[in-house]
HTML snippet that shows the backbone in 3Dmol.js (N, CA, C, O; Angstrom):
<script src="https://3Dmol.org/build/3Dmol-min.js"></script>
<div id="view" style="width:600px;height:400px;position:relative"></div>
<script>
const pdb = `
ATOM      1  N   UNK A   1      12.434 -11.072  23.042  1.00  0.00           N
ATOM      2  CA  UNK A   1      13.576  -9.930  22.512  1.00  0.00           C
ATOM      3  C   UNK A   1      14.213 -10.998  21.161  1.00  0.00           C
ATOM      4  O   UNK A   1      14.283 -10.837  19.943  1.00  0.00           O
ATOM      5  N   UNK A   2      14.384 -11.485  21.564  1.00  0.00           N
ATOM      6  CA  UNK A   2      15.043 -12.718  20.138  1.00  0.00           C
ATOM      7  C   UNK A   2      13.659 -13.255  19.262  1.00  0.00           C
ATOM      8  O   UNK A   2      13.763 -13.196  18.037  1.00  0.00           O
ATOM      9  N   UNK A   3      12.587 -13.688  19.740  1.00  0.00           N
ATOM     10  CA  UNK A   3      11.437 -13.885  18.835  1.00  0.00           C
ATOM     11  C   UNK A   3      11.171 -12.450  18.033  1.00  0.00           C
ATOM     12  O   UNK A   3      11.285 -12.437  16.807  1.00  0.00           O
ATOM     13  N   UNK A   4      10.880 -11.469  18.626  1.00  0.00           N
ATOM     14  CA  UNK A   4      10.507 -10.395  18.000  1.00  0.00           C
ATOM     15  C   UNK A   4      11.588 -10.277  16.705  1.00  0.00           C
ATOM     16  O   UNK A   4      11.077  -9.912  15.647  1.00  0.00           O
ATOM     17  N   UNK A   5      13.026 -10.551  16.700  1.00  0.00           N
ATOM     18  CA  UNK A   5      13.866 -10.612  16.049  1.00  0.00           C
ATOM     19  C   UNK A   5      14.354 -11.301  14.877  1.00  0.00           C
ATOM     20  O   UNK A   5      15.156 -10.991  13.996  1.00  0.00           O
ATOM     21  N   UNK A   6      13.537 -12.480  15.146  1.00  0.00           N
ATOM     22  CA  UNK A   6      12.960 -13.776  14.726  1.00  0.00           C
ATOM     23  C   UNK A   6      12.117 -13.247  13.343  1.00  0.00           C
ATOM     24  O   UNK A   6      12.538 -13.275  12.187  1.00  0.00           O
ATOM     25  N   UNK A   7      10.895 -12.792  13.785  1.00  0.00           N
ATOM     26  CA  UNK A   7       9.951 -12.639  12.796  1.00  0.00           C
ATOM     27  C   UNK A   7      10.121 -11.911  12.254  1.00  0.00           C
ATOM     28  O   UNK A   7       9.873 -12.103  11.063  1.00  0.00           O
ATOM     29  N   UNK A   8      10.676 -10.487  12.650  1.00  0.00           N
ATOM     30  CA  UNK A   8      11.041  -9.327  11.664  1.00  0.00           C
ATOM     31  C   UNK A   8      11.925 -10.327  10.332  1.00  0.00           C
ATOM     32  O   UNK A   8      11.478 -10.803   9.288  1.00  0.00           O
ATOM     33  N   UNK A   9      13.178 -10.360  10.864  1.00  0.00           N
ATOM     34  CA  UNK A   9      14.159 -11.281  10.281  1.00  0.00           C
ATOM     35  C   UNK A   9      13.331 -11.507   8.764  1.00  0.00           C
ATOM     36  O   UNK A   9      13.281 -10.821   7.743  1.00  0.00           O
ATOM     37  N   UNK A  10      12.538 -13.206   9.276  1.00  0.00           N
ATOM     38  CA  UNK A  10      11.982 -14.084   8.847  1.00  0.00           C
ATOM     39  C   UNK A  10      10.904 -12.668   7.474  1.00  0.00           C
ATOM     40  O   UNK A  10      11.178 -12.476   6.289  1.00  0.00           O
ATOM     41  N   UNK A  11       9.994 -12.130   8.137  1.00  0.00           N
ATOM     42  CA  UNK A  11       9.520 -10.812   7.627  1.00  0.00           C
ATOM     43  C   UNK A  11       9.634 -10.732   5.843  1.00  0.00           C
ATOM     44  O   UNK A  11       9.098 -11.020   4.773  1.00  0.00           O
ATOM     45  N   UNK A  12      11.133  -9.907   6.728  1.00  0.00           N
ATOM     46  CA  UNK A  12      11.444  -9.447   5.214  1.00  0.00           C
ATOM     47  C   UNK A  12      12.225 -10.047   4.709  1.00  0.00           C
ATOM     48  O   UNK A  12      12.560  -9.442   3.690  1.00  0.00           O
ATOM     49  N   UNK A  13      13.032 -11.407   4.878  1.00  0.00           N
ATOM     50  CA  UNK A  13      13.356 -12.098   3.766  1.00  0.00           C
ATOM     51  C   UNK A  13      12.421 -12.468   2.855  1.00  0.00           C
ATOM     52  O   UNK A  13      12.558 -12.465   1.632  1.00  0.00           O
ATOM     53  N   UNK A  14      11.408 -12.807   3.522  1.00  0.00           N
ATOM     54  CA  UNK A  14      10.183 -13.193   2.438  1.00  0.00           C
ATOM     55  C   UNK A  14       9.509 -12.037   1.636  1.00  0.00           C
ATOM     56  O   UNK A  14       8.958 -12.239   0.554  1.00  0.00           O
ATOM     57  N   UNK A  15       9.605 -10.484   2.394  1.00  0.00           N
ATOM     58  CA  UNK A  15       9.028 -10.062   1.499  1.00  0.00           C
ATOM     59  C   UNK A  15       9.917  -9.481   0.517  1.00  0.00           C
ATOM     60  O   UNK A  15       9.405  -8.666  -0.250  1.00  0.00           O
ATOM     61  N   UNK A  16      11.791  -9.875   0.323  1.00  0.00           N
ATOM     62  CA  UNK A  16      12.525  -9.388  -0.677  1.00  0.00           C
ATOM     63  C   UNK A  16      12.131 -10.833  -1.858  1.00  0.00           C
ATOM     64  O   UNK A  16      12.210 -10.707  -3.080  1.00  0.00           O
ATOM     65  N   UNK A  17      11.723 -12.116  -1.166  1.00  0.00           N
ATOM     66  CA  UNK A  17      12.128 -12.862  -1.893  1.00  0.00           C
ATOM     67  C   UNK A  17      10.731 -13.019  -3.186  1.00  0.00           C
ATOM     68  O   UNK A  17      10.764 -13.576  -4.284  1.00  0.00           O
ATOM     69  N   UNK A  18       9.382 -12.139  -2.363  1.00  0.00           N
ATOM     70  CA  UNK A  18       8.353 -11.853  -3.650  1.00  0.00           C
ATOM     71  C   UNK A  18       9.021 -11.858  -4.626  1.00  0.00           C
ATOM     72  O   UNK A  18      10.250 -11.809  -4.675  1.00  0.00           O
ATOM     73  N   UNK A  19       8.271 -11.918  -5.498  1.00  0.00           N
ATOM     74  CA  UNK A  19       8.499 -11.390  -7.063  1.00  0.00           C
ATOM     75  C   UNK A  19       7.364 -10.027  -7.480  1.00  0.00           C
ATOM     76  O   UNK A  19       6.755  -9.548  -6.524  1.00  0.00           O
ATOM     77  N   UNK A  20       7.132  -9.508  -8.696  1.00  0.00           N
ATOM     78  CA  UNK A  20       6.461  -7.922  -7.889  1.00  0.00           C
ATOM     79  C   UNK A  20       5.525  -8.749  -8.819  1.00  0.00           C
ATOM     80  O   UNK A  20       5.683  -9.746  -9.523  1.00  0.00           O
ATOM     81  N   UNK A  21       4.098  -7.615  -8.422  1.00  0.00           N
ATOM     82  CA  UNK A  21       2.490  -7.942  -8.881  1.00  0.00           C
ATOM     83  C   UNK A  21       1.907  -6.852  -9.647  1.00  0.00           C
ATOM     84  O   UNK A  21       1.855  -5.636  -9.464  1.00  0.00           O
ATOM     85  N   UNK A  22       1.431  -7.726 -10.665  1.00  0.00           N
ATOM     86  CA  UNK A  22       0.506  -6.802 -11.226  1.00  0.00           C
ATOM     87  C   UNK A  22      -0.896  -6.506 -10.536  1.00  0.00           C
ATOM     88  O   UNK A  22      -1.888  -7.233 -10.484  1.00  0.00           O
ATOM     89  N   UNK A  23      -0.655  -4.978  -9.919  1.00  0.00           N
ATOM     90  CA  UNK A  23      -1.952  -5.134  -8.694  1.00  0.00           C
ATOM     91  C   UNK A  23      -2.120  -3.621  -9.935  1.00  0.00           C
ATOM     92  O   UNK A  23      -1.332  -2.677 -10.008  1.00  0.00           O
ATOM     93  N   UNK A  24      -2.976  -3.764 -10.503  1.00  0.00           N
ATOM     94  CA  UNK A  24      -3.395  -2.279 -11.697  1.00  0.00           C
ATOM     95  C   UNK A  24      -4.797  -1.980 -10.769  1.00  0.00           C
ATOM     96  O   UNK A  24      -5.633  -2.881 -10.695  1.00  0.00           O
ATOM     97  N   UNK A  25      -4.991  -0.871 -10.164  1.00  0.00           N
ATOM     98  CA  UNK A  25      -5.898  -0.197  -9.426  1.00  0.00           C
ATOM     99  C   UNK A  25      -5.808  -0.697  -8.066  1.00  0.00           C
ATOM    100  O   UNK A  25      -6.119   0.105  -7.185  1.00  0.00           O
ATOM    101  N   UNK A  26      -5.464  -1.803  -7.736  1.00  0.00           N
ATOM    102  CA  UNK A  26      -5.988  -2.495  -6.621  1.00  0.00           C
ATOM    103  C   UNK A  26      -4.902  -1.463  -5.311  1.00  0.00           C
ATOM    104  O   UNK A  26      -5.164  -1.856  -4.174  1.00  0.00           O
ATOM    105  N   UNK A  27      -4.163  -0.672  -5.322  1.00  0.00           N
ATOM    106  CA  UNK A  27      -3.745  -0.069  -4.117  1.00  0.00           C
ATOM    107  C   UNK A  27      -4.850   1.290  -3.429  1.00  0.00           C
ATOM    108  O   UNK A  27      -5.249   1.701  -2.339  1.00  0.00           O
ATOM    109  N   UNK A  28      -5.026   1.708  -5.439  1.00  0.00           N
ATOM    110  CA  UNK A  28      -6.134   2.968  -4.759  1.00  0.00           C
ATOM    111  C   UNK A  28      -7.362   2.537  -4.627  1.00  0.00           C
ATOM    112  O   UNK A  28      -8.169   3.080  -3.873  1.00  0.00           O
ATOM    113  N   UNK A  29      -7.554   1.787  -5.159  1.00  0.00           N
ATOM    114  CA  UNK A  29      -9.358   0.458  -4.559  1.00  0.00           C
ATOM    115  C   UNK A  29      -8.672   0.105  -2.974  1.00  0.00           C
ATOM    116  O   UNK A  29      -9.344   0.294  -1.960  1.00  0.00           O
ATOM    117  N   UNK A  30      -7.785  -0.228  -2.938  1.00  0.00           N
ATOM    118  CA  UNK A  30      -7.732  -0.498  -0.991  1.00  0.00           C
ATOM    119  C   UNK A  30      -7.787   0.672  -0.277  1.00  0.00           C
ATOM    120  O   UNK A  30      -8.237   0.804   0.861  1.00  0.00           O
ATOM    121  N   UNK A  31      -7.428   1.311  -0.813  1.00  0.00           N
ATOM    122  CA  UNK A  31      -7.285   2.710   0.414  1.00  0.00           C
ATOM    123  C   UNK A  31      -8.461   3.615   0.322  1.00  0.00           C
ATOM    124  O   UNK A  31      -8.916   4.395   1.159  1.00  0.00           O
ATOM    125  N   UNK A  32      -8.857   3.329  -0.909  1.00  0.00           N
ATOM    126  CA  UNK A  32     -10.215   3.897  -1.063  1.00  0.00           C
ATOM    127  C   UNK A  32     -11.643   2.959   0.058  1.00  0.00           C
ATOM    128  O   UNK A  32     -12.178   3.353   1.094  1.00  0.00           O
ATOM    129  N   UNK A  33     -11.814   1.922  -0.572  1.00  0.00           N
ATOM    130  CA  UNK A  33     -12.014   1.555   0.272  1.00  0.00           C
ATOM    131  C   UNK A  33     -12.500   1.596   1.687  1.00  0.00           C
ATOM    132  O   UNK A  33     -13.495   2.061   2.242  1.00  0.00           O
ATOM    133  N   UNK A  34     -11.102   0.735   2.190  1.00  0.00           N
ATOM    134  CA  UNK A  34     -11.446   1.004   3.529  1.00  0.00           C
ATOM    135  C   UNK A  34     -11.345   2.068   4.404  1.00  0.00           C
ATOM    136  O   UNK A  34     -11.532   2.167   5.617  1.00  0.00           O
ATOM    137  N   UNK A  35     -10.845   3.230   3.113  1.00  0.00           N
ATOM    138  CA  UNK A  35     -11.489   4.874   4.428  1.00  0.00           C
ATOM    139  C   UNK A  35     -13.422   4.265   4.631  1.00  0.00           C
ATOM    140  O   UNK A  35     -14.101   4.270   5.658  1.00  0.00           O
ATOM    141  N   UNK A  36     -13.739   3.893   3.473  1.00  0.00           N
ATOM    142  CA  UNK A  36     -14.863   3.505   3.120  1.00  0.00           C
ATOM    143  C   UNK A  36     -15.763   2.622   4.060  1.00  0.00           C
ATOM    144  O   UNK A  36     -16.916   2.828   4.437  1.00  0.00           O
ATOM    145  N   UNK A  37     -14.868   1.528   4.345  1.00  0.00           N
ATOM    146  CA  UNK A  37     -15.527   0.941   5.075  1.00  0.00           C
ATOM    147  C   UNK A  37     -15.500   1.204   6.420  1.00  0.00           C
ATOM    148  O   UNK A  37     -16.369   0.735   7.156  1.00  0.00           O
ATOM    149  N   UNK A  38     -14.542   1.950   6.868  1.00  0.00           N
ATOM    150  CA  UNK A  38     -14.263   2.014   8.318  1.00  0.00           C
ATOM    151  C   UNK A  38     -15.312   3.438   8.179  1.00  0.00           C
ATOM    152  O   UNK A  38     -16.044   2.590   7.669  1.00  0.00           O
ATOM    153  N   UNK A  39     -15.943   4.501   8.141  1.00  0.00           N
ATOM    154  CA  UNK A  39     -16.791   4.776   8.110  1.00  0.00           C
ATOM    155  C   UNK A  39     -18.008   4.254   8.016  1.00  0.00           C
ATOM    156  O   UNK A  39     -18.942   4.820   8.584  1.00  0.00           O
ATOM    157  N   UNK A  40     -18.141   3.480   7.530  1.00  0.00           N
ATOM    158  CA  UNK A  40     -19.684   2.802   7.062  1.00  0.00           C
ATOM    159  C   UNK A  40     -19.924   1.066   8.065  1.00  0.00           C
ATOM    160  O   UNK A  40     -20.256  -0.070   7.726  1.00  0.00           O
ATOM    161  N   UNK A  41     -19.610   1.597   9.122  1.00  0.00           N
ATOM    162  CA  UNK A  41     -19.189   0.451  10.385  1.00  0.00           C
ATOM    163  C   UNK A  41     -17.742  -0.009  10.162  1.00  0.00           C
ATOM    164  O   UNK A  41     -17.653  -1.045   9.503  1.00  0.00           O
ATOM    165  N   UNK A  42     -16.838   0.424  10.484  1.00  0.00           N
ATOM    166  CA  UNK A  42     -15.932   0.067  11.334  1.00  0.00           C
ATOM    167  C   UNK A  42     -15.737  -1.358  10.212  1.00  0.00           C
ATOM    168  O   UNK A  42     -15.735  -2.554  10.504  1.00  0.00           O
ATOM    169  N   UNK A  43     -15.671  -1.072   9.631  1.00  0.00           N
ATOM    170  CA  UNK A  43     -15.343  -2.686   8.605  1.00  0.00           C
ATOM    171  C   UNK A  43     -14.488  -2.166   7.494  1.00  0.00           C
ATOM    172  O   UNK A  43     -14.852  -2.015   6.328  1.00  0.00           O
ATOM    173  N   UNK A  44     -12.684  -1.776   8.259  1.00  0.00           N
ATOM    174  CA  UNK A  44     -12.426  -1.306   6.737  1.00  0.00           C
ATOM    175  C   UNK A  44     -11.310  -2.045   6.437  1.00  0.00           C
ATOM    176  O   UNK A  44     -10.465  -1.490   5.734  1.00  0.00           O
ATOM    177  N   UNK A  45     -11.032  -3.610   6.951  1.00  0.00           N
ATOM    178  CA  UNK A  45      -9.927  -4.922   6.339  1.00  0.00           C
ATOM    179  C   UNK A  45     -11.373  -5.179   5.228  1.00  0.00           C
ATOM    180  O   UNK A  45     -11.284  -4.948   4.022  1.00  0.00           O
ATOM    181  N   UNK A  46     -12.264  -5.529   5.683  1.00  0.00           N
ATOM    182  CA  UNK A  46     -13.681  -5.800   3.991  1.00  0.00           C
ATOM    183  C   UNK A  46     -14.206  -4.976   3.621  1.00  0.00           C
ATOM    184  O   UNK A  46     -15.361  -5.246   3.292  1.00  0.00           O
ATOM    185  N   UNK A  47     -13.780  -3.560   3.437  1.00  0.00           N
ATOM    186  CA  UNK A  47     -14.059  -2.738   2.480  1.00  0.00           C
ATOM    187  C   UNK A  47     -12.389  -2.168   1.579  1.00  0.00           C
ATOM    188  O   UNK A  47     -12.289  -1.703   0.444  1.00  0.00           O
ATOM    189  N   UNK A  48     -11.306  -2.430   2.579  1.00  0.00           N
ATOM    190  CA  UNK A  48     -10.582  -2.587   1.320  1.00  0.00           C
ATOM    191  C   UNK A  48      -9.808  -3.804   0.090  1.00  0.00           C
ATOM    192  O   UNK A  48      -9.069  -3.687  -0.887  1.00  0.00           O
ATOM    193  N   UNK A  49     -10.526  -5.036   0.866  1.00  0.00           N
ATOM    194  CA  UNK A  49     -10.226  -6.032  -0.056  1.00  0.00           C
ATOM    195  C   UNK A  49     -11.249  -6.137  -1.140  1.00  0.00           C
ATOM    196  O   UNK A  49     -10.991  -6.748  -2.177  1.00  0.00           O
ATOM    197  N   UNK A  50     -12.797  -5.361  -0.860  1.00  0.00           N
ATOM    198  CA  UNK A  50     -13.079  -5.561  -1.539  1.00  0.00           C
ATOM    199  C   UNK A  50     -12.828  -4.096  -2.787  1.00  0.00           C
ATOM    200  O   UNK A  50     -13.080  -4.301  -3.975  1.00  0.00           O
ATOM    201  N   UNK A  51     -12.372  -2.831  -2.361  1.00  0.00           N
ATOM    202  CA  UNK A  51     -12.186  -2.032  -3.136  1.00  0.00           C
ATOM    203  C   UNK A  51     -10.907  -2.371  -4.018  1.00  0.00           C
ATOM    204  O   UNK A  51     -10.749  -2.114  -5.211  1.00  0.00           O
ATOM    205  N   UNK A  52     -10.030  -3.010  -3.146  1.00  0.00           N
ATOM    206  CA  UNK A  52      -8.569  -4.056  -4.204  1.00  0.00           C
ATOM    207  C   UNK A  52      -9.632  -4.612  -5.524  1.00  0.00           C
ATOM    208  O   UNK A  52      -9.953  -3.827  -6.416  1.00  0.00           O
ATOM    209  N   UNK A  53     -10.187  -6.265  -5.504  1.00  0.00           N
ATOM    210  CA  UNK A  53     -10.651  -6.121  -6.838  1.00  0.00           C
ATOM    211  C   UNK A  53     -11.785  -5.525  -7.246  1.00  0.00           C
ATOM    212  O   UNK A  53     -12.183  -5.684  -8.400  1.00  0.00           O
ATOM    213  N   UNK A  54     -12.471  -4.740  -6.322  1.00  0.00           N
ATOM    214  CA  UNK A  54     -12.918  -3.591  -8.073  1.00  0.00           C
ATOM    215  C   UNK A  54     -11.479  -2.557  -8.544  1.00  0.00           C
ATOM    216  O   UNK A  54     -10.839  -2.986  -9.504  1.00  0.00           O
ATOM    217  N   UNK A  55     -11.074  -1.472  -8.006  1.00  0.00           N
ATOM    218  CA  UNK A  55     -10.157  -1.898  -8.761  1.00  0.00           C
ATOM    219  C   UNK A  55      -9.309  -1.680  -9.600  1.00  0.00           C
ATOM    220  O   UNK A  55      -9.079  -0.837 -10.468  1.00  0.00           O
ATOM    221  N   UNK A  56      -8.681  -2.975  -9.033  1.00  0.00           N
ATOM    222  CA  UNK A  56      -8.084  -4.338  -9.861  1.00  0.00           C
ATOM    223  C   UNK A  56      -8.564  -4.615 -11.305  1.00  0.00           C
ATOM    224  O   UNK A  56      -7.928  -4.815 -12.340  1.00  0.00           O
ATOM    225  N   UNK A  57     -10.404  -4.541 -10.942  1.00  0.00           N
ATOM    226  CA  UNK A  57     -11.142  -4.702 -12.281  1.00  0.00           C
ATOM    227  C   UNK A  57     -11.429  -3.523 -12.792  1.00  0.00           C
ATOM    228  O   UNK A  57     -12.514  -3.444 -13.369  1.00  0.00           O
ATOM    229  N   UNK A  58     -10.797  -2.632 -12.747  1.00  0.00           N
ATOM    230  CA  UNK A  58     -11.192  -1.631 -13.464  1.00  0.00           C
ATOM    231  C   UNK A  58      -9.832  -0.941 -14.329  1.00  0.00           C
ATOM    232  O   UNK A  58      -9.652  -0.301 -15.365  1.00  0.00           O
ATOM    233  N   UNK A  59      -9.042  -1.494 -13.233  1.00  0.00           N
ATOM    234  CA  UNK A  59      -8.110  -1.234 -14.180  1.00  0.00           C
ATOM    235  C   UNK A  59      -6.960  -1.969 -14.951  1.00  0.00           C
ATOM    236  O   UNK A  59      -5.909  -1.570 -15.452  1.00  0.00           O
ATOM    237  N   UNK A  60      -7.684  -3.445 -14.834  1.00  0.00           N
ATOM    238  CA  UNK A  60      -7.295  -4.475 -16.037  1.00  0.00           C
ATOM    239  C   UNK A  60      -8.570  -4.069 -17.472  1.00  0.00           C
ATOM    240  O   UNK A  60      -8.399  -4.517 -18.606  1.00  0.00           O
ATOM    241  N   UNK A  61      -9.621  -3.286 -17.143  1.00  0.00           N
ATOM    242  CA  UNK A  61     -10.343  -3.039 -18.312  1.00  0.00           C
ATOM    243  C   UNK A  61     -10.059  -1.939 -18.855  1.00  0.00           C
ATOM    244  O   UNK A  61     -10.364  -1.753 -20.033  1.00  0.00           O
ATOM    245  N   UNK A  62      -9.441  -1.016 -18.145  1.00  0.00           N
ATOM    246  CA  UNK A  62      -9.002   0.217 -18.528  1.00  0.00           C
ATOM    247  C   UNK A  62      -7.899  -0.032 -19.643  1.00  0.00           C
ATOM    248  O   UNK A  62      -7.921   0.543 -20.732  1.00  0.00           O
ATOM    249  N   UNK A  63      -6.277  -1.569 -18.998  1.00  0.00           N
ATOM    250  CA  UNK A  63      -5.992  -2.299 -20.145  1.00  0.00           C
ATOM    251  C   UNK A  63      -6.205  -2.901 -21.408  1.00  0.00           C
ATOM    252  O   UNK A  63      -5.616  -2.725 -22.475  1.00  0.00           O
ATOM    253  N   UNK A  64      -7.021  -3.541 -21.144  1.00  0.00           N
ATOM    254  CA  UNK A  64      -7.504  -3.819 -22.220  1.00  0.00           C
ATOM    255  C   UNK A  64      -7.921  -3.248 -23.227  1.00  0.00           C
ATOM    256  O   UNK A  64      -7.782  -3.655 -24.380  1.00  0.00           O
ATOM    257  N   UNK A  65      -8.808  -1.643 -22.666  1.00  0.00           N
ATOM    258  CA  UNK A  65      -8.955  -1.081 -23.545  1.00  0.00           C
ATOM    259  C   UNK A  65      -8.188  -0.184 -24.245  1.00  0.00           C
ATOM    260  O   UNK A  65      -8.878   0.072 -25.232  1.00  0.00           O
ATOM    261  N   UNK A  66      -7.164   0.449 -24.321  1.00  0.00           N
ATOM    262  CA  UNK A  66      -6.178   1.161 -24.622  1.00  0.00           C
ATOM    263  C   UNK A  66      -5.287   0.081 -25.194  1.00  0.00           C
ATOM    264  O   UNK A  66      -4.431   0.466 -25.989  1.00  0.00           O
ATOM    265  N   UNK A  67      -5.343  -1.041 -24.953  1.00  0.00           N
ATOM    266  CA  UNK A  67      -4.398  -2.163 -26.029  1.00  0.00           C
ATOM    267  C   UNK A  67      -4.868  -2.826 -27.090  1.00  0.00           C
ATOM    268  O   UNK A  67      -4.456  -3.720 -27.830  1.00  0.00           O
ATOM    269  N   UNK A  68      -6.102  -1.986 -26.953  1.00  0.00           N
ATOM    270  CA  UNK A  68      -6.453  -2.558 -29.015  1.00  0.00           C
ATOM    271  C   UNK A  68      -5.848  -1.556 -30.158  1.00  0.00           C
ATOM    272  O   UNK A  68      -5.299  -1.982 -31.175  1.00  0.00           O
ATOM    273  N   UNK A  69      -5.990  -0.408 -29.911  1.00  0.00           N
ATOM    274  CA  UNK A  69      -5.373   0.451 -30.443  1.00  0.00           C
ATOM    275  C   UNK A  69      -3.987   1.033 -30.383  1.00  0.00           C
ATOM    276  O   UNK A  69      -3.679   1.969 -31.120  1.00  0.00           O
TER     277      UNK A  69
END
`;
const viewer = $3Dmol.createViewer("view");
viewer.addModel(pdb, "pdb");
viewer.setStyle({}, {cartoon: {color: "spectrum"}});
viewer.zoomTo();
viewer.render();
</script>
């Protein structure tokens, strides 16, 4: 029980110390990729990672396009 409380406390401390991230499109892509990966052979984690990368790419591309004007 003490070990679980220690791990939980360290996890919360680490999450609080982390800065904000620029995850443009990553969360949405990870959700869609995880669902697709789950239904396409139970590879939800692989799908979420790929979806995050693709979503981040499209989000950055969108930002670059609209930053010019």
